Structures are given as C-alpha cells and as structure tokens.
NUKE-69575 format. One record per residue: residue number from 1; residue in one letter; chain; x, y, z of N, C-alpha, C, O in turn. Coordinates in pm, 1 decimal, always signed. Example, Ala and Ser with C-alpha at 12.3 -4.5 7.8 and 13.67 -1.06 7.14 Angstrom:
  resi  resn  chain      n.xx      n.yy      n.zz     ca.xx     ca.yy     ca.zz      c.xx      c.yy      c.zz      o.xx      o.yy      o.zz
     1     A      A   +1319.0    -569.0    +780.0   +1230.0    -450.0    +780.0   +1320.0    -330.0    +780.0   +1423.6    -331.9    +846.5
     2     S      A   +1285.0    -225.0    +708.0   +1367.0    -106.0    +714.0   +1290.0      +3.0    +787.0   +1340.9    +113.8    +803.9
//
This chain:
  resi  resn  chain      n.xx      n.yy      n.zz     ca.xx     ca.yy     ca.zz      c.xx      c.yy      c.zz      o.xx      o.yy      o.zz
     1     X      A   +6158.6   +7521.8   +2945.6   +6013.5   +7574.0   +2942.7   +5924.4   +7521.5   +3066.9   +5942.6   +7410.4   +3116.8
     2     X      A   +5840.1   +7599.5   +3105.4   +5775.9   +7566.8   +3233.2   +5599.4   +7638.7   +3207.4   +5562.7   +7740.0   +3147.8
     3     X      A   +5525.2   +7535.5   +3280.4   +5386.7   +7617.2   +3278.0   +5386.4   +7743.0   +3286.0   +5492.1   +7797.9   +3317.2
     4     X      A   +5293.3   +7805.7   +3265.7   +5239.8   +7966.9   +3292.6   +5071.4   +7985.4   +3276.3   +5006.9   +7958.0   +3175.1
     5     X      A   +5021.4   +8036.5   +3396.9   +4932.0   +8057.6   +3425.8   +4855.1   +8104.5   +3306.9   +4925.9   +8157.1   +3221.0
     6     X      A   +4717.1   +8097.8   +3278.6   +4635.3   +8118.1   +3192.6   +4682.5   +8102.1   +3012.6   +4631.8   +8168.8   +2922.5
     7     X      A   +4783.8   +8003.1   +2996.2   +4924.2   +8003.7   +2877.0   +4863.3   +7804.4   +2886.9   +4842.3   +7725.7   +2979.2
     8     X      A   +4857.1   +7799.1   +2756.1   +4840.8   +7672.0   +2720.2   +4909.0   +7598.1   +2791.4   +4979.2   +7662.8   +2869.0
     9     X      A   +4922.9   +7456.1   +2802.2   +4987.3   +7389.0   +2848.5   +5075.2   +7321.2   +2752.9   +5020.7   +7310.1   +2643.1
    10     X      A   +5187.3   +7274.8   +2758.2   +5257.1   +7171.2   +2630.3   +5252.9   +7039.1   +2688.3   +5276.1   +6989.9   +2798.8
    11     X      A   +5213.7   +6997.6   +2570.6   +5189.2   +6861.9   +2579.2   +5328.0   +6756.6   +2631.9   +5449.0   +6754.0   +2609.4
    12     X      A   +5226.8   +6673.4   +2716.2   +5393.7   +6582.4   +2763.7   +5312.4   +6469.2   +2743.3   +5196.2   +6481.8   +2704.5
    13     X      A   +5362.3   +6362.8   +2765.5   +5308.4   +6222.9   +2817.7   +5439.3   +6173.9   +2904.1   +5551.8   +6223.9   +2904.6
    14     X      A   +5399.2   +6081.8   +2963.3   +5494.3   +5997.6   +3043.1   +5416.1   +5832.7   +3103.1   +5297.7   +5801.6   +3115.3
    15     X      A   +5521.8   +5768.5   +3125.4   +5457.5   +5584.9   +3157.8   +5370.7   +5622.0   +3264.9   +5408.3   +5704.1   +3348.5
    16     X      A   +5231.1   +5556.3   +3271.1   +5139.9   +5579.8   +3405.4   +5070.1   +5444.4   +3418.9   +5072.9   +5362.7   +3326.8
    17     X      A   +5001.7   +5419.5   +3545.4   +4947.8   +5286.5   +3583.8   +4832.8   +5273.4   +3487.1   +4761.5   +5373.6   +3481.5
    18     X      A   +4796.1   +5164.1   +3403.4   +4715.3   +5152.6   +3287.2   +4754.0   +5218.0   +3164.8   +4666.4   +5269.2   +3095.0
    19     X      A   +4875.9   +5222.0   +3130.5   +4908.4   +5262.0   +3000.9   +4959.6   +5400.5   +3030.3   +4939.9   +5468.9   +3130.7
    20     X      A   +5052.5   +5436.6   +2886.0   +5105.7   +5572.8   +2865.5   +4992.4   +5662.2   +2918.3   +4873.9   +5633.0   +2902.5
    21     X      A   +5036.8   +5777.5   +2984.7   +4932.0   +5912.5   +2967.9   +5028.1   +6040.5   +2875.5   +5145.4   +6077.8   +2874.4
    22     X      A   +4903.7   +6076.6   +2805.5   +4918.1   +6200.1   +2757.1   +4833.9   +6343.7   +2759.4   +4721.3   +6339.0   +2709.7
    23     X      A   +4870.4   +6445.2   +2802.3   +4805.6   +6543.5   +2803.7   +4727.2   +6553.3   +2651.9   +4665.0   +6657.3   +2673.9
    24     X      A   +4703.8   +6530.2   +2567.9   +4672.0   +6566.1   +2421.8   +4581.7   +6532.1   +2415.5   +4485.9   +6594.7   +2370.1
    25     X      A   +4579.8   +6345.1   +2488.6   +4459.4   +6307.0   +2505.3   +4331.9   +6306.1   +2581.7   +4241.9   +6222.8   +2570.9
    26     X      A   +4335.8   +6408.0   +2659.3   +4224.8   +6496.9   +2770.9   +4180.0   +6560.9   +2724.7   +4064.0   +6575.5   +2763.1
    27     X      A   +4229.2   +6660.3   +2598.2   +4132.3   +6804.4   +2559.0   +4003.1   +6762.7   +2564.3   +3970.5   +6644.1   +2560.2
    28     X      A   +3933.8   +6846.7   +2572.4   +3790.4   +6850.9   +2609.8   +3715.8   +6786.4   +2746.0   +3597.1   +6765.6   +2771.1
    29     X      A   +3840.4   +6763.9   +2823.4   +3804.0   +6754.3   +2980.9   +3927.1   +6855.1   +3054.7   +4029.8   +6905.2   +3009.0
    30     X      A   +3866.1   +6857.8   +3184.0   +3942.5   +6985.7   +3286.8   +4042.1   +6855.0   +3329.3   +4015.3   +6740.0   +3294.6
    31     X      A   +4112.2   +6876.1   +3376.6   +4225.8   +6819.4   +3419.3   +4289.4   +6837.7   +3551.4   +4369.2   +6931.5   +3554.0
    32     X      A   +4275.7   +6776.9   +3654.3   +4351.4   +6803.7   +3777.4   +4515.6   +6727.4   +3785.5   +4515.2   +6604.6   +3776.2
    33     X      A   +4591.7   +6766.1   +3794.9   +4739.6   +6735.0   +3809.5   +4802.4   +6754.2   +3939.9   +4873.1   +6849.8   +3971.5
    34     X      A   +4766.7   +6644.5   +4019.9   +4873.4   +6681.2   +4138.7   +5014.5   +6585.7   +4146.9   +5038.5   +6476.1   +4096.3
    35     X      A   +5094.1   +6671.6   +4229.4   +5236.2   +6645.9   +4234.1   +5253.3   +6562.2   +4373.1   +5190.7   +6621.8   +4460.8
    36     X      A   +5309.4   +6457.4   +4418.1   +5348.5   +6461.4   +4529.2   +5471.7   +6359.6   +4572.5   +5519.0   +6256.0   +4525.8
    37     X      A   +5493.9   +6429.2   +4666.3   +5650.6   +6336.2   +4712.1   +5691.3   +6192.3   +4667.7   +5791.8   +6167.9   +4600.9
    38     X      A   +5601.9   +6100.3   +4712.4   +5641.7   +5998.3   +4761.1   +5549.1   +5901.0   +4754.4   +5454.9   +5937.5   +4824.7
    39     X      A   +5530.1   +5810.5   +4713.1   +5411.5   +5719.1   +4710.5   +5436.9   +5609.8   +4905.2   +5545.0   +5594.3   +4962.1
    40     X      A   +5334.7   +5571.6   +4941.9   +5341.6   +5529.3   +5102.7   +5409.5   +5600.9   +5221.6   +5456.7   +5561.4   +5328.2
    41     X      A   +5392.5   +5753.3   +5146.2   +5403.6   +5829.2   +5283.1   +5324.2   +5880.1   +5362.1   +5213.7   +5829.3   +5342.7
    42     X      A   +5321.1   +5961.9   +5449.9   +5167.2   +5967.7   +5538.2   +5082.8   +6045.6   +5471.1   +4968.6   +6022.6   +5431.4
    43     X      A   +5171.6   +6170.1   +5459.4   +5080.6   +6303.4   +5375.7   +5068.8   +6277.2   +5215.2   +5010.9   +6369.0   +5157.2
    44     X      A   +5113.2   +6167.9   +5130.6   +5043.9   +6173.5   +5007.8   +4967.9   +6069.5   +5039.6   +4897.8   +6051.7   +4940.0
    45     X      A   +4929.7   +5959.3   +5151.6   +4890.3   +5849.6   +5127.8   +4726.9   +5926.6   +5188.5   +4616.9   +5885.1   +5151.9
    46     X      A   +4748.3   +6044.8   +5286.9   +4617.6   +6137.0   +5303.6   +4590.1   +6155.7   +5167.0   +4503.4   +6093.8   +5105.3
    47     X      A   +4677.9   +6256.8   +5111.7   +4591.8   +6336.2   +4992.5   +4562.6   +6229.5   +4875.4   +4472.2   +6265.1   +4799.8
    48     X      A   +4606.6   +6137.8   +4853.9   +4571.7   +6029.2   +4750.5   +4421.0   +5978.4   +4801.8   +4325.3   +5979.2   +4724.4
    49     X      A   +4412.6   +5944.6   +4907.5   +4277.7   +5900.0   +4955.5   +4189.8   +6020.5   +4926.7   +4082.1   +5992.1   +4874.2
    50     X      A   +4216.0   +6165.2   +4952.9   +4123.8   +6249.1   +4965.1   +4070.0   +6268.4   +4802.5   +3955.5   +6276.1   +4758.0
    51     X      A   +4167.1   +6271.7   +4752.8   +4136.0   +6281.4   +4599.6   +4048.2   +6162.3   +4540.7   +3961.8   +6160.8   +4453.0
    52     X      A   +4110.3   +6049.5   +4632.9   +4018.0   +5925.0   +4584.9   +3831.8   +5892.4   +4630.1   +3743.0   +5835.6   +4566.5
    53     X      A   +3832.6   +5965.8   +4780.8   +3666.0   +6008.1   +4811.0   +3625.0   +6112.9   +4782.0   +3542.4   +6149.2   +4865.8
    54     X      A   +3644.7   +6208.4   +4677.4   +3614.0   +6297.5   +4622.3   +3574.2   +6300.5   +4487.9   +3492.7   +6378.2   +4438.2
    55     X      A   +3653.1   +6188.0   +4417.9   +3665.0   +6161.6   +4286.1   +3544.8   +6139.4   +4216.0   +3545.6   +6175.7   +4098.4
    56     X      A   +3415.3   +6075.2   +4271.3   +3291.5   +6136.1   +4183.3   +3266.4   +6241.1   +4174.1   +3228.0   +6265.2   +4059.7
    57     X      A   +3266.7   +6367.2   +4268.3   +3259.2   +6492.0   +4260.0   +3323.6   +6554.4   +4145.7   +3276.4   +6630.0   +4060.7
    58     X      A   +3439.4   +6508.2   +4160.2   +3561.8   +6561.1   +4031.6   +3480.6   +6543.9   +3891.2   +3464.5   +6627.4   +3802.2
    59     X      A   +3433.7   +6406.8   +3899.5   +3383.9   +6345.1   +3763.9   +3237.4   +6417.5   +3738.9   +3203.8   +6432.9   +3621.4
    60     X      A   +3161.0   +6456.4   +3829.0   +3066.1   +6517.5   +3797.4   +3079.8   +6636.0   +3750.7   +3030.4   +6662.0   +3640.9
    61     X      A   +3135.2   +6713.4   +3808.7   +3207.4   +6816.7   +3776.3   +3295.2   +6852.3   +3625.9   +3349.7   +6959.4   +3599.6
    62     X      A   +3291.4   +6761.5   +3561.9   +3328.5   +6727.4   +3456.7   +3537.8   +6695.5   +3447.6   +3608.8   +6735.8   +3355.6
    63     X      A   +3570.7   +6641.8   +3530.8   +3718.3   +6676.7   +3553.5   +3824.1   +6513.8   +3565.0   +3766.7   +6409.2   +3595.2
    64     X      A   +3939.1   +6514.9   +3543.8   +4019.3   +6399.9   +3552.1   +4094.3   +6453.8   +3650.6   +4102.6   +6572.1   +3683.6
    65     X      A   +4156.5   +6344.5   +3702.0   +4309.1   +6339.9   +3845.8   +4357.6   +6282.0   +3752.3   +4295.1   +6233.9   +3657.8
    66     X      A   +4551.3   +6279.9   +3780.2   +4612.3   +6237.9   +3746.7   +4718.5   +6308.4   +3858.4   +4731.9   +6429.0   +3879.1
    67     X      A   +4786.3   +6202.2   +3920.6   +4874.4   +6218.1   +4031.4   +5014.9   +6183.9   +3961.4   +5010.4   +6109.2   +3863.7
    68     X      A   +5156.1   +6239.6   +4010.0   +5245.8   +6228.9   +3944.8   +5343.3   +6262.5   +4049.8   +5344.3   +6370.9   +4108.1
    69     X      A   +5441.8   +6146.3   +4076.2   +5566.1   +6157.8   +4166.6   +5664.8   +6092.0   +4053.6   +5639.7   +6054.4   +3939.2
    70     X      A   +5812.4   +6092.4   +4144.8   +5937.8   +6028.7   +4059.3   +5909.1   +5884.1   +4090.9   +5991.4   +5822.5   +4023.2
    71     X      A   +5847.0   +5810.4   +4147.8   +5804.5   +5664.1   +4210.6   +5832.4   +5587.7   +4063.9   +5843.4   +5642.0   +3954.0
    72     X      A   +5841.7   +5423.2   +4100.9   +5841.2   +5370.6   +3947.1   +5718.3   +5296.3   +3897.0   +5642.8   +5289.7   +3994.1
    73     X      A   +5677.7   +5253.7   +3821.6   +5569.1   +5228.6   +3795.2   +5524.5   +5108.3   +3884.2   +5402.6   +5112.8   +3900.8
    74     X      A   +5587.3   +4995.0   +3951.3   +5578.7   +4896.7   +4006.6   +5550.9   +4959.5   +4146.5   +5475.2   +4906.9   +4228.0
    75     X      A   +5616.6   +5073.7   +4167.4   +5581.9   +5125.1   +4325.2   +5411.6   +5202.7   +4300.1   +5319.1   +5192.1   +4380.6
    76     X      A   +5407.9   +5259.7   +4200.9   +5296.3   +5293.0   +4138.3   +5179.1   +5217.8   +4133.9   +5070.0   +5270.9   +4154.2
    77     X      A   +5191.8   +5094.3   +4108.5   +5082.3   +4993.9   +4101.2   +5039.8   +4971.0   +4230.0   +4924.0   +5001.7   +4258.6
    78     X      A   +5110.7   +4923.6   +4311.4   +5140.4   +4917.0   +4474.7   +5026.3   +5000.8   +4577.4   +4934.7   +4970.7   +4653.9
    79     X      A   +5110.6   +5153.5   +4515.0   +5036.4   +5248.6   +4559.2   +4877.7   +5249.2   +4536.8   +4794.7   +5216.8   +4621.8
    80     X      A   +4856.1   +5284.6   +4429.4   +4701.5   +5268.0   +4411.0   +4646.6   +5160.3   +4415.3   +4524.9   +5178.4   +4415.0
    81     X      A   +4685.6   +5003.2   +4421.1   +4591.3   +4901.5   +4464.0   +4583.9   +4902.5   +4609.0   +4487.0   +4841.1   +4653.6
    82     X      A   +4666.5   +4960.3   +4700.1   +4684.2   +4962.9   +4824.1   +4558.1   +5044.4   +4892.3   +4494.5   +5010.5   +4992.1
    83     X      A   +4539.0   +5167.4   +4806.1   +4472.6   +5266.3   +4852.8   +4332.0   +5277.5   +4737.6   +4243.2   +5358.3   +4764.6
    84     X      A   +4323.0   +5205.8   +4632.5   +4224.1   +5174.7   +4576.8   +4181.9   +5320.8   +4444.7   +4084.1   +5346.1   +4374.4
    85     X      A   +4289.2   +5371.4   +4462.7   +4244.6   +5498.3   +4386.3   +4193.3   +5471.1   +4208.2   +4238.4   +5400.7   +4117.8
    86     X      A   +4086.1   +5560.2   +4218.6   +4050.1   +5533.1   +4076.9   +4102.0   +5608.7   +3966.2   +4032.5   +5607.3   +3864.6
    87     X      A   +4214.4   +5677.5   +3963.5   +4310.4   +5781.4   +3853.0   +4422.2   +5713.3   +3862.4   +4461.3   +5653.7   +3962.8
    88     X      A   +4489.0   +5722.5   +3733.0   +4618.7   +5697.9   +3679.4   +4688.5   +5744.4   +3809.9   +4630.6   +5808.0   +3897.9
    89     X      A   +4811.4   +5708.6   +3813.5   +4979.8   +5764.3   +3874.3   +5079.8   +5758.4   +3764.8   +5114.0   +5650.0   +3717.6
    90     X      A   +5131.4   +5879.7   +3719.7   +5232.2   +5885.7   +3639.1   +5361.3   +5849.7   +3699.8   +5389.7   +5883.9   +3814.7
    91     X      A   +5416.8   +5801.4   +3646.8   +5602.0   +5792.4   +3720.9   +5667.7   +5886.3   +3575.5   +5660.8   +5891.8   +3452.7
    92     X      A   +5729.0   +5946.4   +3687.8   +5832.8   +6090.3   +3588.4   +5975.9   +6056.8   +3672.6   +6031.2   +6146.5   +3736.2
    93     X      A   +6025.0   +5933.9   +3667.7   +6132.4   +5920.5   +3728.2   +6219.9   +5975.7   +3663.9   +6328.0   +5979.3   +3722.6
    94     X      A   +6216.0   +6039.7   +3524.4   +6373.5   +6111.5   +3416.6   +6315.7   +6284.5   +3503.6   +6382.9   +6384.5   +3478.1
    95     X      A   +6218.4   +6294.3   +3579.3   +6194.0   +6470.6   +3583.6   +6081.4   +6532.3   +3481.3   +6014.4   +6627.0   +3522.4
    96     X      A   +6062.6   +6489.9   +3371.1   +6059.7   +6572.8   +3249.5   +5936.2   +6676.2   +3294.7   +5937.0   +6798.2   +3278.6
    97     X      A   +5802.7   +6575.7   +3370.9   +5715.4   +6650.2   +3389.0   +5733.0   +6740.9   +3487.5   +5710.2   +6861.0   +3473.0
    98     X      A   +5779.9   +6680.9   +3606.3   +5820.6   +6786.4   +3709.3   +5924.7   +6897.4   +3670.7   +5948.0   +6991.3   +3746.8
    99     X      A   +5979.8   +6883.7   +3561.6   +6052.5   +6987.2   +3519.1   +5966.1   +7095.3   +3430.9   +6008.9   +7207.6   +3404.3
   100     X      A   +5849.6   +7049.6   +3393.2   +5772.6   +7116.0   +3319.3   +5696.8   +7202.8   +3422.4   +5690.3   +7325.7   +3419.6
   101     X      A   +5644.2   +7126.3   +3507.8   +5591.1   +7210.5   +3606.6   +5639.1   +7271.7   +3731.3   +5560.4   +7299.4   +3821.8
   102     X      A   +5785.9   +7297.4   +3740.8   +5853.6   +7330.4   +3802.9   +5856.3   +7320.7   +3963.1   +5876.3   +7406.1   +4049.5
   103     X      A   +5831.0   +7197.0   +3968.5   +5811.9   +7122.4   +4094.3   +5930.5   +7076.1   +4159.7   +5886.1   +7003.8   +4249.0
   104     X      A   +6000.6   +7075.8   +4164.2   +6193.7   +6983.2   +4222.5   +6211.1   +7128.2   +4250.8   +6211.5   +7226.1   +4176.1
   105     X      A   +6229.9   +7110.8   +4418.8   +6291.8   +7212.4   +4496.0   +6388.5   +7152.4   +4596.2   +6399.0   +7030.8   +4612.7
   106     X      A   +6470.3   +7258.2   +4673.3   +6527.5   +7165.1   +4780.2   +6460.2   +7231.1   +4892.8   +6430.8   +7349.5   +4909.2
   107     X      A   +6440.1   +7114.5   +4976.1   +6339.0   +7094.2   +5098.2   +6413.2   +7051.4   +5224.4   +6528.2   +7008.1   +5216.5
   108     X      A   +6347.1   +7063.2   +5344.3   +6450.0   +7059.5   +5423.3   +6374.9   +6896.0   +5501.3   +6256.1   +6911.2   +5529.7
   109     X      A   +6419.0   +6786.2   +5526.8   +6388.9   +6671.9   +5566.3   +6474.3   +6643.9   +5677.2   +6595.7   +6626.4   +5665.9
   110     X      A   +6395.6   +6638.7   +5810.0   +6492.6   +6579.7   +5905.2   +6651.8   +6662.3   +5955.8   +6760.0   +6615.9   +5991.6
   111     X      A   +6602.4   +6799.4   +5937.8   +6724.3   +6868.8   +5882.8   +6787.1   +6891.9   +5822.8   +6851.0   +6996.1   +5837.9
   112     X      A   +6806.8   +6812.9   +5723.0   +6874.3   +6785.0   +5570.1   +6876.3   +6848.3   +5453.5   +6808.6   +6774.0   +5382.5
   113     X      A   +6917.0   +6955.4   +5375.3   +6875.4   +6999.3   +5304.6   +6846.4   +6862.4   +5156.2   +6938.7   +6789.3   +5120.4
   114     X      A   +6747.6   +6857.7   +5111.9   +6684.8   +6738.4   +5006.9   +6656.2   +6789.7   +4882.4   +6632.0   +6910.2   +4876.3
   115     X      A   +6653.7   +6721.8   +4778.7   +6583.4   +6781.0   +4658.4   +6492.6   +6700.6   +4626.3   +6514.4   +6582.8   +4598.1
   116     X      A   +6367.8   +6760.6   +4627.0   +6229.9   +6673.7   +4614.4   +6140.7   +6719.3   +4520.0   +6173.5   +6796.0   +4429.6
   117     X      A   +5979.3   +6656.6   +4543.4   +5880.5   +6715.2   +4447.2   +5787.8   +6824.0   +4591.5   +5738.9   +6797.0   +4701.2
   118     X      A   +5799.1   +6910.1   +4534.5   +5723.2   +7007.2   +4661.5   +5582.3   +7004.9   +4604.4   +5538.7   +7047.9   +4497.6
   119     X      A   +5521.8   +6940.4   +4708.8   +5333.1   +6888.7   +4679.2   +5276.8   +7038.2   +4609.4   +5279.6   +7152.0   +4656.3
   120     X      A   +5232.2   +6993.9   +4495.6   +5161.5   +7086.8   +4433.7   +5033.6   +7036.8   +4350.2   +5017.4   +6918.0   +4322.5
   121     X      A   +4954.9   +7126.5   +4317.2   +4813.6   +7077.1   +4228.7   +4846.9   +7192.0   +4113.5   +4924.3   +7286.5   +4128.9
   122     X      A   +4757.6   +7156.4   +3975.7   +4745.8   +7216.5   +3878.8   +4619.7   +7184.4   +3791.8   +4591.6   +7073.5   +3746.3
   123     X      A   +4543.7   +7307.8   +3775.5   +4393.7   +7276.9   +3694.7   +4448.3   +7318.1   +3582.4   +4519.8   +7417.6   +3570.9
   124     X      A   +4404.8   +7216.3   +3465.9   +4398.4   +7269.4   +3335.6   +4307.7   +7251.3   +3291.3   +4249.0   +7146.8   +3319.5
   125     X      A   +4234.0   +7372.0   +3172.3   +4092.7   +7319.8   +3139.3   +4079.0   +7248.1   +3050.0   +4164.9   +7164.4   +3022.3
   126     X      A   +3942.1   +7265.5   +2966.2   +3906.8   +7160.1   +2865.6   +4004.4   +7149.8   +2749.6   +4040.0   +7050.7   +2685.7
   127     X      A   +4048.5   +7315.2   +2735.9   +4118.0   +7345.6   +2612.1   +4269.5   +7365.2   +2647.3   +4348.9   +7450.1   +2606.7
   128     X      A   +4286.4   +7257.7   +2738.0   +4474.5   +7245.2   +2760.9   +4519.7   +7366.8   +2820.8   +4641.3   +7382.3   +2809.7
   129     X      A   +4450.2   +7470.4   +2889.3   +4493.1   +7616.1   +2954.3   +4493.0   +7605.8   +3089.6   +4388.4   +7578.1   +3148.4
   130     X      A   +4615.0   +7627.5   +3159.1   +4637.1   +7644.4   +3316.1   +4550.8   +7723.0   +3352.3   +4540.2   +7831.0   +3294.2
   131     X      A   +4479.3   +7693.6   +3442.3   +4370.5   +7803.1   +3514.1   +4415.5   +7860.0   +3652.4   +4380.3   +7965.3   +3705.5
   132     X      A   +4515.8   +7749.7   +3704.8   +4489.9   +7761.8   +3851.8   +4610.7   +7653.5   +3885.1   +4628.7   +7543.7   +3832.4
   133     X      A   +4682.7   +7713.9   +3982.0   +4823.6   +7620.9   +4056.2   +4789.2   +7649.6   +4213.5   +4718.1   +7745.3   +4244.1
   134     X      A   +4838.5   +7569.7   +4301.6   +4858.5   +7576.6   +4388.5   +4999.7   +7474.7   +4429.9   +5036.6   +7363.7   +4391.6
   135     X      A   +5053.6   +7574.9   +4526.7   +5220.2   +7542.9   +4535.1   +5227.2   +7539.4   +4688.4   +5158.1   +7609.4   +4762.5
   136     X      A   +5340.1   +7428.7   +4735.8   +5408.0   +7426.7   +4844.1   +5253.7   +7404.9   +4967.0   +5248.1   +7474.7   +5068.2
   137     X      A   +5140.3   +7298.8   +4933.5   +5079.4   +7284.8   +5017.9   +5045.3   +7210.4   +5123.6   +5113.5   +7108.6   +5135.9
   138     X      A   +4946.1   +7230.8   +5219.6   +4927.6   +7120.3   +5281.7   +4832.0   +7031.9   +5266.6   +4728.5   +7076.7   +5217.0
   139     X      A   +4833.6   +6924.1   +5292.8   +4688.6   +6870.8   +5256.0   +4547.6   +6873.4   +5285.6   +4449.6   +6878.0   +5211.2
   140     X      A   +4561.3   +6868.7   +5431.9   +4419.0   +6910.7   +5511.0   +4350.3   +7022.2   +5452.4   +4415.0   +7125.6   +5435.8
   141     X      A   +4230.0   +7018.0   +5418.5   +4133.4   +7096.9   +5300.8   +4190.9   +7130.8   +5188.8   +4134.8   +7235.5   +5156.7
   142     X      A   +4304.6   +7093.3   +5074.6   +4356.4   +7151.5   +4986.3   +4273.7   +7023.0   +4867.7   +4262.8   +7053.6   +4748.9
   143     X      A   +4238.6   +6929.0   +4902.2   +4157.8   +6879.4   +4785.9   +3992.8   +6928.4   +4788.1   +3916.9   +6908.8   +4693.1
   144     X      A   +3967.7   +6971.4   +4869.3   +3811.2   +7045.9   +4856.5   +3819.1   +7170.6   +4794.2   +3729.6   +7229.3   +4733.4
   145     X      A   +3995.2   +7224.7   +4825.6   +3980.3   +7358.3   +4758.2   +3984.4   +7348.3   +4609.1   +3939.4   +7425.9   +4524.8
   146     X      A   +4055.5   +7222.6   +4594.1   +4074.8   +7196.7   +4428.3   +3979.8   +7155.0   +4353.8   +3968.0   +7170.9   +4232.4
   147     X      A   +3897.1   +7090.1   +4440.2   +3756.1   +7065.3   +4406.6   +3641.7   +7194.9   +4370.9   +3545.5   +7168.4   +4298.9
   148     X      A   +3652.8   +7279.9   +4404.6   +3584.9   +7376.2   +4454.8   +3610.0   +7488.4   +4309.2   +3529.8   +7548.9   +4238.1
   149     X      A   +3755.2   +7479.1   +4309.6   +3798.2   +7567.0   +4163.3   +3712.4   +7495.5   +4066.0   +3623.0   +7551.3   +4002.4
   150     X      A   +3742.6   +7370.0   +4056.7   +3695.2   +7262.5   +3927.0   +3546.7   +7310.8   +3877.5   +3511.0   +7327.7   +3760.9
   151     X      A   +3459.9   +7330.6   +4012.1   +3323.2   +7323.5   +4027.9   +3314.2   +7463.2   +3915.3   +3255.4   +7451.9   +3807.7
   152     X      A   +3380.5   +7592.1   +3958.1   +3344.9   +7705.2   +3884.0   +3392.8   +7714.8   +3789.7   +3352.9   +7816.5   +3732.9
   153     X      A   +3511.5   +7624.6   +3696.7   +3549.2   +7646.9   +3587.8   +3437.7   +7621.2   +3503.4   +3447.7   +7636.3   +3381.6
//
C-alpha cells in the first residue's frame, strides 16, 4: 500500500531523534515529510539547512517538518546537532515508511545503478490527507516551493 494524493495517509510510526514519531500524534497540524538520501552529503545538507532556515515560517503557517532517511538514529543525532535542525529526523532502516511513500528507486551514482531514496517531499493536511507531493526534486528553490504550498493550504 502506498500513499495517494487527496487520500488519508495511513498511520505510521518510526524511531526518530528525540523519541519515536507517529503520524497520528500530529493530527490537527499540517506536516511536511521530506525524504532524503543520506546524512552529511552535500545535497542533503543544503536541503536540511534550507528547511532549518525557513522553519519559523513553516511554524507560522501551522506546519511541522520531519526529515526521513535510512540512516541510523546515531547518524541522525550527529547530523541534526551539526546543522542545528529544529525538527526531528526519522530513521527508516527497514524502509517501511519509504515503501509507504514509494520513494525507493534505482538511481545512477557515479555511473553505477544503486538502490536508494529519491529526494521527495509530501504535504499532509491537518486531517491527515496527502495534499501535495514533490518527487525527484532538485534542492535549490524546493523548500520555498513547499513553504508556499503550506501557506495556501
């Protein structure tokens, strides 16, 4: 089962920095869920910093943010502390949440096919319904696009 636009997102929970995360605990709040390939890589660092820098504007618009990758909680803790990220990072080592959002893809890396997370973001409304998705995105300008969507939701 995977998420479908304009349908409720099935509840999920997973280990996260600062304690376990569950979708149902965030009902009543807009939620931006962003998937990224790996902690401490250039694109993921840039994306994390953009979400961090615009976080107060997301909060003003009534939204929370979570970042998700397959990295361990230890790796997430280091990455979060290094960048000063004000939102939780979810560790999805068993890929259950990645499968739910269908973000595991075959990608080319240095000329080789590798299986990994396709950089993607999802906007879930306060009722738990998926309202917008961005897949296969490029980092520059993306966070601003997500913020604009949150502000009109």
